[in-house]
N, C-alpha and C positions, 0 to 999 in steps of 0.2 A: 570697951573702956566705959566709964560712968559718964554721968552726964557733962558733972566738973571737969573731967580730964578732956572731954571732949571741947569744950568751951576753952580751959587753957591751950587744947591743939588750935583751933580756932584760933586765937589772938597771936599765937607766935607766925601764922600763916604768913609769907610777905605780902604787903599792903591792905592788909584785914585793917591796920589800924590807922591808914587812910579813906579808909571809907567814911562816908558820913554816919554820925552818930545813930540816926534814924535806921538807916541799912543795917549795921551793926546790931541794932536792938531787933530788926527784924529776922535778922538770920538764926539769934540766941534763941528768939521765940519759936521759929518754926523748927530748929535743934530740939528743943523742949518738948513741944509738940512729939518730932519723931521720937523722941526719947521714951512718952507717956504713953503711943501704941504698943496695942499685941506685937508679939515679934514677928507674928505670920503677915499682918495688914504695913509693919514697918517696912519687911523685906518687900513686898509688893510696891509699895510707893518709891521705894529707893530704885528698883528697876526700873519702875517706871522715867523717874527722874534720871536716871543714868543712860536711859533708851531716847530722852529728850536731848540730851548732851551730845548723844549719837549725830543726830540730825545733822543739816545742812544750818548754816542760820537762817536763809530762807523759808526753809521748810521748817524750822522751829518756830516762826513766826506766825505761819499761817496756820499749824496746831494751835499756838496760844491764844492767837485772833479768833480763831472759830470755836474754842473752848471757851475764850471770853463771852464772846456771843451767847451762847449756851448758858453760861451760869447767868448771864445780866436778864435773862427771860425770868417771870415768875414761877414759883416753885409747880404748879399742876402743870404749866406750858412747858415747864423745863423738862419735866419727867414723861410728857407726852412725845415731845423732839426727841429726846434721849432712847425712849423705847423706840419709836420708828428708825431713826438711826441704827440702833441695835438689829431691827430687822431688816432693813434696809441694807445692811453690810453683808448678808449672810448672803445677798443675790450675785450672780454674774457680776460683774462691773456693766456689761454692757445694757444689763436691765435695771440699774441704779436709778437713771435720771427718769425714766418712765415710773417708776417706781412712787418717785416724790412727787409727780404730776399727775398720779395714778387719782381715780373719784376717791379710791379707799382713801388716802390722803386729804379729806378738803377740809377736815375740820383744821388743819394748820392754817395760819394766815402766811399772807403772801411774806413778810419778815422771816417768821418762823422756817417758813421753804426757804428761803434763802441761807439762814443758818445752816438747816440741815443739807443746802447743798453744800456749803463750805463743809461742813464736817465729812459728807460723801469726798470731798475730795482729798481732804488729809489723811482720809482713814489707810489708806497704806502706811504713813508716817506714825500714825497712832498706834497701830499693829506693831509697826517694829519698835516701837515704846515697849510695849509690853513683854516682851521677849527680852 
């Protein structure tokens, strides 16, 4: 569908017109962003969103909260925590907590370690989202 056809389809969805105008605008903006993405990126994004929807509400909130914390860090610190998470998530589950607290990660602040712990706790859900 074209972007305009997608917008029209959204407008005809039950309940969409009852959403606050700001929410409707945010949804239309996100739809425009998705439409402007290269197809491979768009498909990957849609798979993650669909995966997020498959999670239980409590799991979904855990993932959103952990990712919000990560997003709230300054860019360089966010990259460091994300890279550390990527490395730790490759370890067996029983070794992950020890890795977070290891001297190799002494460059992380206690707040960053907390964010990393929450990311590691939600790793199974994040992985499920990518499928």
